[in-house]
N, C-alpha and C positions, 0 to 999 in steps of 0.2 A: 292483445295481451301477450306478454313476452314471457318466455321461459328463462330461467337463471342461467342455463348452461348454454344457451345460445347467444350467438353474435347479433349484432344489428341488422346483418343482411340475410340471415338465415331464416327459412320458412319454418313452421312446425310442420312435422308429419301428418297427413290427413288420417282420419278415422279410418279403420280398416273396412266399414260399409261404404265410404266415399271411394274407396280404391277398387271396389267390386263394380263392373260393368253389367248392365243388362244382357239379356241374352242376344239381343239383335244387334249388339254393336261389338261383341267379340271379333277380334280380327281372325281371317281366315289361317287355319293351321298349316303350317309348312312341315316339312321333312316326311316322316314315315306316314303321317295321315293322307299324304297325296297318292299313296301308291295302295290303297286299299279298296278303291272302288274298281269297276272294270275297266273306265279310261285309264285310271292310273296304272293297272296291271299292263295294259296294252302299252302305255307310255314307258314303263320300266322295261318291258321286253324290248322296245326300240332302244333303249338305253345299253342295254346288255350287249344288242347286236353291234351298236356303234363302238362300244368300249372294246369289244372283241375284235371289232375291225382295226382299232388304234393300236391296240397292243399286239395282236398277232399278225397283222399286216403291214402296219407302217412301222413299227418298231422291230419286232421279231423277224418279220418276213418269211414266214412259215405256211400260214395257212391264208389262202386268199378267198374273200367273199366276193359274190357276184355284185355287180351294181344295183340291180333292181330290189333285193332283199335291204340292201345297204340305204337306197333312198326311200323305202318305205319306212324304215326303221329311224332315219331323220325326221321324215314327216311325222311320225306319231309321237316322236320324242318332244317336236317344236309346238306341234299344234295345241296342246293344252296350256303351253306358256303364252301363247298370243293372247289378244284382248279376245276375250269370247264373243263379244257384239260383232268385232269385225269378223272372225271367222263364220259366225253364224248368217252374217249377209250372204256368203256363198251357198253354204248348207249346214244343217244342223250338226254340231261338233259329235253327239253321241253317234249319229249315223256314218260319220267319216271315220270316226276312231273304231267303229265296228267293222266297218268294210275293210280298212287298212290293216286292221289286227287279223281278221281271217286270211286276207291276202299274204300277210307277212307269214301265218301260219303255214298256209299251203306251201309257200316259197321255201320255208325251212325243211319241210317234208321232202320237196324235190331236191333241196341241196343234199338231204340224207341220203337219198336214193342215187343221185349223182356222185357223191363221195364214195359210197360203196361200190358203185359199178365200176368207177375208173381208180379205185384203192389209193384216194390221195392223203390217206394217214401214214406219212413218211416217218417221224418221230413224234415224241411226245407234245412238242409245242404244238404241232399241227393237229393232234388230237384235242388239246385243250381250247385250240381256236375254234375247232367244228362244234365241240361241246357248248362254248359260248353263243355260237350262231344257234344251236339247236335250243337251247333254253332260252333265248330270247325269244325264238318264234314260238315255243311252247307256252311261254308268258303270256305273249300276244295273242294266241289262240284261245288261251282260257280267259284271258280279260275281254274278249270280244264276245265271248259266250255269255259272260255277265251282264253285259251292257244291254239294259231294257229300253227298248224303243217305243 
């Protein structure tokens, strides 16, 4: 059956009920929904630390992050993006994210103590860089506490 307003190669639009998918066939939500779980908060904390490193150490060159928190931040940012079955051949992802999130949180507290002790806050950019590290570490710690094993 053809519609008068349609050309010979156009298909009619499906009925609204045909466009709806059953619950099991919905694609995984991307974007903000990724960061609502405990693993997502740990990953978001890692991304904040990495972004702070890129902005305040690589570009502005004012605040310098130690390598260990940076490597943990990269790990927690990348692990959830990898194939879950491949990661879980090594160890369950929830256990790794919880462990790395706690470690990143503890290293953030140690960085705060170290920065206060040696007075690393020279100017406003170094304060912002330090706050990015502390905020990322705090997010990772809160997310690690939310992960149920």
